[in-house]
C-alpha positions in Angstrom: 68.2 137.3 134.5 70.6 136.5 137.2 73.9 138.6 138.3 77.0 136.0 139.6 80.3 136.5 140.1 82.3 133.8 138.0 85.4 133.2 139.5 87.8 137.0 138.6 84.6 138.7 137.0 80.4 139.6 136.6 77.8 137.3 134.5 75.7 137.3 133.4 73.2 133.7 132.3 70.5 135.3 128.9 68.8 132.3 127.8 66.2 134.8 126.1 67.8 137.5 125.3 71.3 135.9 123.6 70.9 138.3 120.8 71.6 140.8 123.6 75.7 138.5 124.7 78.6 141.6 123.3 76.2 145.2 124.4 75.4 142.8 127.9 79.5 141.0 127.9 80.8 145.0 127.4 78.2 146.3 130.3 78.9 143.4 132.1 83.3 143.9 132.0 83.0 147.9 133.0 80.9 147.0 135.5 83.1 144.4 137.2 86.4 146.4 135.9 84.6 149.5 138.9 84.5 146.7 141.2 87.9 145.9 141.7 87.7 142.3 138.9 89.4 142.0 136.2 87.5 143.6 132.8 85.3 140.5 131.6 81.8 139.8 131.5 80.1 136.9 131.0 77.1 135.6 129.0 76.0 132.7 129.4 72.8 130.8 127.3 71.6 127.9 125.6 71.6 127.6 122.4 68.8 125.8 121.4 70.5 123.7 117.8 72.3 121.7 120.1 69.0 119.9 121.8 71.7 119.6 124.8 70.1 122.1 128.3 74.0 120.2 129.8 76.3 122.7 128.1 76.0 126.4 127.7 78.2 128.9 125.1 80.0 131.4 127.5 80.3 134.9 125.5 83.1 136.9 127.1 83.5 140.9 126.4 87.0 143.3 127.3 88.0 146.4 128.7 91.2 148.1 127.4 93.9 145.3 127.7 92.0 143.2 129.9 92.7 139.3 127.2 89.4 136.9 127.2 91.0 134.9 124.6 92.4 131.1 127.1 95.1 131.1 129.0 96.5 128.4 131.6 94.2 129.3 134.8 91.6 128.5 133.0 92.0 125.9 130.4 89.1 126.4 127.4 90.9 125.0 124.7 89.6 121.7 125.2 85.8 123.3 125.2 86.1 124.4 121.9 86.8 128.1 122.5 87.7 131.3 119.6 87.7 134.5 120.0 90.5 137.0 119.8 91.6 139.7 123.1 88.1 142.0 123.8 85.6 138.8 122.5 86.1 135.5 122.6 83.3 132.0 123.8 83.6 129.1 124.8 80.8 126.0 125.3 80.7 124.6 129.2 78.8 122.3 130.6 76.9 122.7 133.1 77.6 121.8 136.5 81.1 123.1 136.0 79.8 126.0 135.2 77.4 126.5 138.4 81.0 125.0 140.7 82.4 127.9 139.3 80.6 131.0 140.5 82.3 132.4 143.9 77.9 134.3 144.9 74.9 134.1 143.7 73.6 137.1 144.8 75.6 140.1 143.5 76.6 143.1 146.5 74.0 146.7 146.2 77.4 148.0 143.5 77.4 145.3 141.5 74.0 146.2 140.4 73.7 149.9 140.9 
């Protein structure tokens, strides 16, 4: 499981434990906020039923008044998004997800 900074929040890729996405996302959102990023956590995983290794589901969770729903900054509507202020998700091509990463190795502060 790798922790990344994606745009302005923390993200983790968790194919094997996607059933924990809500709790993981919430914990990442709290850690993100602590690091002075947006209070949003992103959990990324494959959907086996799609039979498509090039697509990922991005599950967002937020704390406080952070809004995970689509914004003008990222046009998530084109990715089949849905949800509400504190929990939403969308599909994304793996190549685009990879291009959004700002760093692949988090600071010690991010993981402690």
